N, C-alpha and C positions, 0 to 999 in steps of 0.2 A: 504493500500499499504506499502511495506517494505521500510523504509528509510535506505540508505547505506552511509557509510563514507569510504573514501580512505585516508590512511596515506602514504605519499611518503618519504621513507628513502633515504640514499645517496649511496646505492649500485648501481648495474647495472640497468640503466633505461630500463623499458620494451619496447619492440618493437613489440611483437606478438599481434594479434587481441584481444585475450581474456583479458589480463591485461589492454590493452588500452581501451577496452570497459568498464571495471570496472571504470577506471578513468573518461572517458567521461560521464558516466551515474551516477556518484556519486552525492548524494545530498550535501555532505560535503567533502571538500578536505582540508587536513591538511598537510603541508610540514614541515619536520624537517629542521632546519636552513641550514644544509649542502647540502640539496637537492633543495633548493629554486632557486638557479641560474640555475641549470639544468632544472627545471620546466619552468622557464621564457623563456629559449631558445627554448624549444620545444612546448610551449603553442600554438602559432599561428597555427602550423602544426596540432596539435592534435585536437584543438577545432575550427579551422577555424577563430579565432579571440581571443579577450581577455577573459580569464576566470581565474581571480586571485584566489588563494587559499583563503579559509575562514580564516585560521590561519597559521602563521609561528612560530614554537615553538622550543625552545632549549636554550642553554646557550649563543648563538650568537658568539661563539669563531671562527666559521668557515664561518661566513656571512660577506662579505665586508661592511665596514662602509657606503659606498655609497648606498647600497641596504637597509641597516637598516634605513637610513634616508629617502629614497624615499618611503619606504613602512612601515613607522612607525606604521600606524593604523592597520596593519595586525599582528604585532609582539607580541608574548607572551614570555617574557624573563624569563626563568626558570633557577635559579642559582644553585639549589641543585644538588649535584653530586652523590647521592646514586643510581640514575637510569639513564639509557641512554636516548637519545632523542626519540627513538622509544617508550619506556615505558611512557615517559612524554606525548607523543602525544596520546597514547591509554588512559591514565588517563584523559587527557583533553576532549577527546570525550565522555567518560563515564560520566564525571562530567557536561558537558555543553550541550550535545545532548542526553538526556535519551531516546528519541524516536527512535534512530538509533538502528537497529536490526542486521546489518551486518557491520563488520569492515574488510576491505581488506588492507593489508599492502603490498605496492609495493616497490621495491628497497631495500628490507631487506637483499638480498643475492647478491653474485657476488663481484668482485673486490678484497676484502680482505677476506681471509678465517676465520680469527678470528672474524670479524664482522658477517659473515654468521653464524658461529656456535653459537655465543652468541645470535644473534637475533632470530634464530630458537628455541634455548633452552628457551628463554623467553616466547614463546607461551605456554609452559607447566607451567610457573609460574603465568600467568595472572589469571587463575581461583582461585588460592590460594590467590594471592596478592589482587585482586579486588573483588572476590566473597565472601570474609570473612571480608571485611572492611566496616563497617556501614557508613562511611563517603562518600561512593560513592553511593548515592541514595538508600541506604539500599539494595544493590544488593546481591543476593545469586548466587552460581555457576549456578544454574538452570536458573536464570533470566538474566545472562550476555548475551549480544549479541554474535553471532558467530564471531570468530576472526580467520582469516587465513592470510598466507603469500603467495602471488602469484607472480611468475616470468615467464619468457619465457619458463621455463623448467618444471614447475610443481606447485603444491599447497601443502602447509604444514598446518596442523592444529593439535590441541591438543585434547586428550581424558582424561577424569578423571575416567571413569568406562566402563563397558561393553557397546557395541554399535552395531548397525546394520547400515552399510554404504552402500548406494545405489550409487555405483561408476561405474558400467559397467564392463563387462568382457574384458580381454586382456590388462589391464593397468599395468604399472610398479608400484610396491607398496613396500614401505619400512617402517619399524616400529622400533621405538627407545623407550627406557625408562631408566631413571636413577635409577630405583628401581630394584636391583638385586634379590629381594625376590618376585617380581611379576611374575605370570605365566599367559599367555594369550592363551586361546584355540581359534583356528580359524576355520572358515568354509569359502570356496570360494577362498582360496589361493592355488597356485601350490605346495608350500611347507608349510605344517602346522606349526604353531608356538608353538604347545602345549608343547613341551619339551625344548623350548629356555630358557636359563638362560641369563638375560640381564646384563651381566658383562663386556660387551664391545660394542662400537657403531655399529659394523658391523653385530652383531649376527642375526638380522632379516631383513637385507636389501636385495635389489635386488630380491625381490619376484615378483609375477605376479598374477593378479586376474584371476580366472577361472569361475566366475559367476558374474551376475549383482549385487548381494548383497553379501557383505563380513560381516560376523558376528564374532565379537571379544568378548570373554567372559573373564573378568578379575577375578583373584582369590581374589582380594580385591580392593577397590577404591584406585587409585594411579594416576600416571602421565605417559602419553605416547604421542609420536609424530608420526603422519602419514605423509608421503610424497608420493604424487601421481604424475605420469607424466600428 
């Protein structure tokens, strides 16, 4: 049985059935400190009672002292400032729950555009950051759990090489990459990406799937981000 973890960040709290299902069914729930108060307010309605998170993580600069005191046994105080709270939460799950095979990040988008852009771009960093660091259970890129960001409006996930995506026809599909030397040949999209030069964010956005399976062939291993509705 696949064990899953949900990380709740401080963006727009999900309201649609799919992200709420991921939260309700998660084996592990980790709240970033700035999201914990939101979680507590919505917890009775979502779970029908008390289901405290397993961990509340962050530098605690946005968590009221009263909550820090009341829930001290849940708190992991991370003072380093090289990474944001979302990344600290991902790192914590990888380090403490090696049997988790899926990590779903909720609340990483919405409310602030800068946080949205930063959090989504970090999905492309995690394979490099954690998949090549032997301190994280000796993980390789191939053995990392799947990590995505899910909101009321779609799902975002990173790719590091060619892939076959079983996504279904008729879905909105956007593709991003910070590598302007990368070429991605596509099958199953309304507008092929074969000639796209990734020198700006919009270059392969607002596409649509025309087949149940989308095939993307990278010219070389690199970083890319897919966003599906």
